[in-house]
C-alpha positions in Angstrom: -78.5 -39.2 47.1 -82.2 -40.1 47.6 -84.1 -42.4 45.3 -87.6 -44.0 45.4 -87.7 -47.7 45.1 -90.6 -49.3 43.4 -92.6 -52.2 44.7 -95.0 -54.5 42.9 -98.0 -53.0 41.1 -96.2 -49.7 40.3 -96.3 -48.3 43.9 -93.2 -47.2 45.8 -91.6 -49.2 48.4 -90.0 -46.2 50.0 -87.2 -43.7 49.9 -83.6 -44.9 50.1 -81.0 -42.4 51.3 -77.4 -43.0 50.1 -75.8 -42.2 53.4 -72.3 -42.1 52.0 -73.2 -39.5 49.4 -75.2 -37.5 52.0 -72.2 -37.5 54.3 -69.8 -36.3 51.6 -72.1 -33.5 50.6 -73.3 -32.4 54.0 -70.2 -33.0 56.1 -67.3 -33.2 53.7 -65.1 -35.9 52.1 -63.3 -38.2 54.4 -59.8 -36.9 55.1 -60.6 -33.6 53.5 -62.0 -30.2 54.4 -65.4 -30.0 56.2 -68.3 -28.7 54.2 -69.0 -25.0 54.4 -72.3 -25.8 56.2 -70.4 -27.7 58.9 -67.4 -25.3 59.2 -69.2 -22.0 59.0 -70.5 -22.1 62.6 -67.0 -22.9 63.9 -65.4 -20.1 61.8 -67.9 -17.6 63.1 -67.1 -18.3 66.8 -63.4 -18.0 67.4 -63.9 -16.8 70.9 -65.4 -20.2 71.9 -62.1 -21.7 70.8 -60.2 -19.2 73.1 -58.2 -17.8 70.2 -56.3 -14.6 70.7 -56.3 -11.9 68.0 -54.4 -13.2 64.9 -54.4 -16.9 66.0 -55.5 -19.8 63.8 -56.1 -23.4 64.4 -57.4 -26.4 62.6 -60.2 -28.3 64.2 -60.3 -32.0 63.3 -63.6 -33.7 63.5 -64.1 -37.5 63.7 -67.8 -38.0 63.0 -69.9 -41.1 63.2 -73.4 -41.2 61.7 -75.5 -44.2 62.8 -78.9 -45.2 61.4 -80.4 -47.9 63.7 -82.3 -50.6 61.6 -81.4 -48.4 58.6 -84.4 -46.2 59.5 -83.4 -42.6 58.6 -85.9 -41.2 61.1 -83.8 -42.6 63.9 -80.4 -41.3 62.7 -78.0 -39.9 65.2 -74.4 -38.7 65.1 -71.5 -38.2 67.5 -68.4 -36.2 67.0 -64.9 -36.2 68.6 -63.1 -32.9 67.9 -59.5 -31.8 68.6 -57.8 -28.5 68.0 -54.5 -28.7 66.1 -52.2 -25.7 66.4 -48.5 -25.8 65.5 -48.8 -29.5 64.7 -49.9 -30.3 68.3 -53.3 -31.6 69.3 -55.2 -30.2 72.2 -58.7 -30.7 73.6 -61.3 -28.1 72.8 -62.6 -25.8 75.4 -66.2 -26.7 76.6 -67.7 -23.7 74.7 -66.1 -24.9 71.5 -67.3 -28.5 72.0 -70.8 -27.0 72.2 -70.3 -25.1 68.9 -69.1 -28.3 67.2 -72.0 -30.4 68.5 -74.6 -27.8 67.5 -73.1 -27.5 64.0 -73.4 -31.2 63.5 -76.9 -31.4 65.0 -78.1 -28.7 62.6 -77.1 -30.9 59.7 -78.4 -34.2 61.1 -81.9 -32.9 61.8 -82.9 -32.4 58.1 -81.5 -35.9 57.3 -83.8 -37.4 60.0 -86.7 -35.5 58.4 -86.2 -37.3 55.1 -87.3 -40.5 56.6 -87.1 -43.7 54.6 -84.4 -46.2 54.6 -80.6 -45.7 54.6 -78.3 -47.4 52.2 -76.1 -48.4 55.1 -76.3 -48.6 58.9 -73.3 -46.3 59.7 -70.7 -44.0 58.2 -67.6 -42.5 59.7 -65.8 -39.5 58.3 -62.9 -37.3 59.4 -62.9 -33.7 58.2 -61.2 -30.5 59.3 -62.2 -26.9 59.6 -60.0 -23.8 59.9 -60.8 -21.3 62.7 -59.1 -17.9 62.9 -59.4 -14.8 65.0 -59.0 -11.6 63.1 
């Protein structure tokens, strides 16, 4: 996921972050389930999703990770989320939007801290998380 690239004279040119690998590990595989780190905050806040006792829904997240000039210290991400219940999409309540945004931001901050160069300028991934009220 992260490698050092050598320059002339045995020094290092810098760190290169494989953004595709990072996205799969930190957010989940495209089209598949979200990572536990991404989904756990959603799962722990069913009230924000306005679920009644015993209700379940699937939250589908379309995430874009952008690295301007391939400078990892400048990475940012955006997310569009929808709730799917009984095969019907619906917008998320504002409180749930906040939960989703915070969950993503929590994962992007450590990536930014790696610094270095990204293997690509942008990655998009779609993942899903299950949310249930017990």
